[in-house]
N, C-alpha and C positions, 0 to 999 in steps of 0.2 A: 761817097766817103763817108765810114761809119762816125757816130758820136758816142763817146763814152759817157755814161752817166752814172754818177755815184748814188747807190741806193742805201737806205737803212738796213742794217743786217735782217731785222725782224722781216721787213718786206721781202728780203731775199730768201730767207728760210721759209717763208709762206709760200712763195712762188715755186720752190723747189718741191716742197712737200705736197702741195696741190696739183703739180703739174698733170699728173696721170687722171685724177678726177677731172680737171679741166677739160682734157682732151676727150675724155668719156662723155661728158655733158654736152660738148660741141659736136659729137658725133664723128670726130677726127681720129678713124681708125689708124690710118698711117703713122700719124704724129704719136698716137697712144703706143703702138708697137715700137717705134723708133726710140721713144723715151724709154721703155721698158728694157729694150735690148741695149741700152747704152751704159757702158761700164761706169763713165765718168758721173752719168745722173745718179746711179747708186752709191757710188763712193761719197758723192755730196750729201745726198739724202739721208745716208746711215750715219753721217757725222753731224747731223743737226742734234740740238739737244732734244727736240720732239720729232722723231721721222714720221709720226703718224702711224696710221694702220698698215704697215708694210704687208704683213702675212695676210691680211684680208684682201687687199687689193691685188696681190699676186694670186690668191687662190681664184680670182675670177678668170684667170686665163687658162685654156686647155691646151695651148700650144707645148710640145714636150720640152722645149728649151726653157720656156718661162716656167714650167713646172718644177724642172731641175734647178732652176735659179731660186725658187720658193724653198726648196728643200736644202739648198746651200747655205742661204741666209739664215734659215731655222737652225741648221746644224751649228753654225758660227755665231749665233745670236749673242751669247755672253761677250764675246769680244766686239762683234760688229756694233753692237748697241751703245758701247761706250765712247761717247764723243771724243776726239783727239785733238781738235782744233785745226786740223789740216787734211784735206781730202785724200792726199797722197799717202799718208799713214793709213787712212781707212780703206783706201784702194789696195794697198799691199796686203791686208787681212782679207779683203774681198777676193783679191786674185789667188789668194792661198786655197780659199774654199772653191772657187771655180776651177782651179785646175786638178782638182780631185774627181771632177765630173766630165766625162767625154762630151756629154751633151753641151757643155758650156765652153768648149774649145774656141768658138768664134769670141765668146764674151772675154775668155782668158787672153786671147791673142790682142783683142782691143786694148784690154787692160795693159798688157805689158807694153804697147805702143804708147798709150796715154801716160803711163808712168815713166817711161824712158824719155818722152818729149817734155814732161813737166820738171825734169831734174830731181834731185833729192828733197826730201822734206826737210824742214829746220830740224835741227837738233832737238830731241824730245828731252823734256827734264829727267833727270836721273831717277830711277826708282829706288825707292829706300834700300831694297835689298843690294843695290848696286854701289851704295855709298860706303866708302872706306871709313870705318871708324878707327881712328888712331888713338892710342892710349895718351892720355895728357899727364904732364909731368905731376908729381905729387907735391902740392906745396905745403912745405911744413909750417906749423905755426911757430911765431916768434915766442920765444920765453916771456911770460908775463913779469911785467915789473912789480915788485913787491911794494904795496902801498903801506906806508906807515901811519 
């Protein structure tokens, strides 16, 4: 039976961000490729306030699908870099990039499954452009009393 342990957000972020480097340092090629080909890993990592050197880490791989992943992340970087506070929102943006590339069909399929299983993300705060601005009634000043 598993035990759930609550960890500090900063510790969680560090574990996610440094996972690839730790696998590489340990010589664990199987885990390294498993993490690198994981949709949820990238959705979580890209949503970190500091995701680390994503481009540099992916540049070390020669596998065609991982080179395509690097290109997809680079293409979507302005959107993918902005933290959303929920991996599912980041995952939807990553999925949009992955679906444009045939080499990432497996990652896209994994992403669709992960997102469907996780349910909808919490409602995002409305963008300023989506806020309806209603005219306010004009308040007419009362006539001033004459001071004698």
